[in-house]
C-alpha positions, 0 to 999 in steps of 0.5 A, spaced: 521 457 477 522 465 478 527 465 472 521 463 467 518 469 464 511 469 461 511 469 454 512 475 450 507 474 445 500 478 446 494 477 442 493 482 437 486 484 440 488 485 447 485 492 449 491 497 450 490 503 455 492 511 454 499 510 454 499 504 449 500 498 454 496 492 455 494 489 461 499 483 460 505 488 460 504 490 467 505 482 469 512 479 471 515 472 472 511 466 474 509 466 481 512 460 485 507 461 491 502 456 493 496 455 489 491 460 492 495 464 496 492 471 497 498 474 495 497 473 488 491 476 488 494 482 491 499 482 485 493 482 480 490 488 483 496 492 483 497 490 475 490 492 474 490 498 478 497 501 474 494 499 467 487 502 469 491 509 471 495 509 465 502 508 469 508 507 465 511 501 468 518 504 468 516 510 472 515 505 478 520 503 483 518 497 487 521 495 493 520 489 498 523 486 504 524 479 506 518 473 506 513 470 502 510 477 501 516 480 499 517 475 493 511 478 490 514 484 486 518 479 482 511 477 479 508 484 477 511 490 473 516 486 470 519 492 466 519 497 473 525 498 477 526 493 483 530 492 489 529 487 494 532 489 501 534 486 507 529 483 513 525 489 515 529 495 512 524 496 506 522 503 508 529 506 509 531 504 503 525 507 499 526 513 503 533 514 501 530 513 493 525 517 494 529 523 497 534 522 491 528 522 485 521 524 487 519 523 480 518 516 480 512 512 483 514 508 490 511 502 491 513 498 498 511 491 499 511 488 505 508 482 510 506 482 517 513 479 519 517 484 515 513 490 518 510 488 524 516 485 528 523 486 525 521 492 521 516 496 526 521 501 527 522 503 520 515 502 518 513 507 524 518 512 521 516 512 514 509 513 516 510 519 521 515 523 516 510 523 510 514 519 505 510 519 499 509 512 497 504 506 497 506 501 503 502 495 502 502 490 507 500 483 505 497 480 512 496 473 513 498 473 521 503 467 520 510 466 518 509 462 512 516 461 510 518 458 517 512 453 517 506 457 520 508 460 527 504 466 529 506 473 527 505 479 531 499 481 527 495 474 529 489 476 533 489 473 541 485 467 541 486 465 534 488 458 533 494 455 529 494 449 524 496 444 529 491 447 534 496 452 538 492 458 541 495 465 540 496 468 547 499 475 545 496 481 543 495 483 536 499 489 533 494 493 529 498 496 523 492 500 521 491 503 528 499 505 528 499 508 521 493 512 523 496 514 530 503 516 526 500 520 521 499 516 515 494 521 510 491 515 506 489 509 510 485 503 508 484 495 509 482 490 504 481 483 503 485 479 497 479 475 496 475 482 494 478 485 488 472 489 486 474 493 493 482 492 493 483 495 486 480 502 487 484 502 494 490 501 490 488 506 485 487 511 491 493 510 494 497 511 488 494 518 486 495 520 494 500 526 495 503 523 502 504 517 505 499 511 503 498 505 507 494 499 505 493 493 510 491 487 506 488 481 509 491 475 505 490 468 507 495 463 507 492 457 504 498 452 507 498 454 514 493 459 516 486 458 512 483 453 517 477 453 522 480 457 528 484 462 524 482 469 524 486 470 517 482 465 513 478 466 507 471 464 510 473 468 517 474 474 513 468 473 508 464 472 514 466 478 519 468 483 513 465 490 515 466 495 509 465 502 511 466 505 505 468 504 497 471 509 492 470 511 485 474 515 480 471 520 476 473 524 470 471 531 471 469 532 464 464 526 465 457 527 466 454 525 472 447 522 471 445 522 479 448 526 484 449 522 491 444 525 497 448 529 502 452 525 507 452 519 502 459 521 498 465 525 499 468 528 493 476 529 494 480 532 489 486 528 485 493 531 484 492 530 476 485 534 476 481 528 477 476 526 483 476 521 487 469 520 490 468 516 497 462 513 498 460 512 505 457 505 506 455 507 514 452 514 515 456 515 521 463 514 519 467 520 517 473 518 513 476 525 514 476 525 521 483 521 524 480 521 531 473 518 529 477 513 524 481 510 530 475 510 534 471 506 529 476 501 527 477 499 534 470 499 535 469 494 530 475 490 532 472 489 539 466 486 536 470 481 532 469 485 525 474 487 520 473 494 518 475 494 510 475 500 505 478 507 505 478 508 513 482 515 513 484 520 508 487 527 508 486 530 501 490 536 503 496 532 505 503 534 503 509 529 503 516 529 506 519 533 500 514 539 502 516 539 509 524 539 507 523 544 502 528 539 497 530 540 490 524 538 485 530 535 480 532 528 481 539 528 484 542 525 478 540 530 474 543 536 477 549 539 474 556 541 477 554 548 478 548 546 482 552 541 486 558 545 488 555 552 488 562 555 491 565 557 497 560 563 497 554 559 498 558 554 503 559 561 507 552 563 507 550 556 509 554 556 515 553 563 517 545 561 517 547 555 522 551 560 527 
């Protein structure tokens, strides 16, 4: 079915965004995932976020690894650049592409097996280097393509579809991202589009490494009683600590929030992201506090969702390396081959 494109015929009354695209223009091919799969809901949220942000599809580069989650870039942003890498290697390929051309928006889609098992080292280095990207893990706690084994993110004590109990400790990618230096960290739920779309929009607007762990139930192998990644379990144990809104600076604000209820963070495009704290004692700008709070919720069997941490002043890898702003394929011979004098000066600086 992946060779089947959706019909190009659009109804003339469909709304268009500021760059002239309808929401349908951000869709991809027909999904081959199971009906009800949470991954399709994440794809729909990405489509909605990009449409609302007036992003031109050809300015996006989407990369993925291997797994059910890594198939999903074929189902959204069909007019964007795309690259399906080998298992667990998406972060390094994305890093190389980002170094070559910083003008594109980089969207990395992965899964709990792709990022928490074979690719955990790649995930770690992408976070600590501050690669400007939106890194989305579609986390269902199970290996769906190989018929339902526990993944590395499955909670200890959770049960498989056939009754087996997981005895291994879970890898918490949110906790690791916080520890390694990611500057925008959030967790969402594929069943809560109202929360997920703003989280993705905030990640796209962020200047540094943005990581989103999205719980996405597998309806075929991990949506049963005893699973901590099922729709019912997440709905019953979801504890949202914050939600975010985007505000036009020129728009009139009718009611200012009370002190302590909201934090206004500047966006790179001159807009403002307003973070509303649903828990008065939760500080999303304090990395250590965020780490402690996430662990405290987990210890109670609750799943903390929302924007968990953000550094509004974050930089990225290009800033740290002082790289050239122009894409490498746009540099001329004079810039790429400055001559012996420039080379001698460079060598002298290294002695």
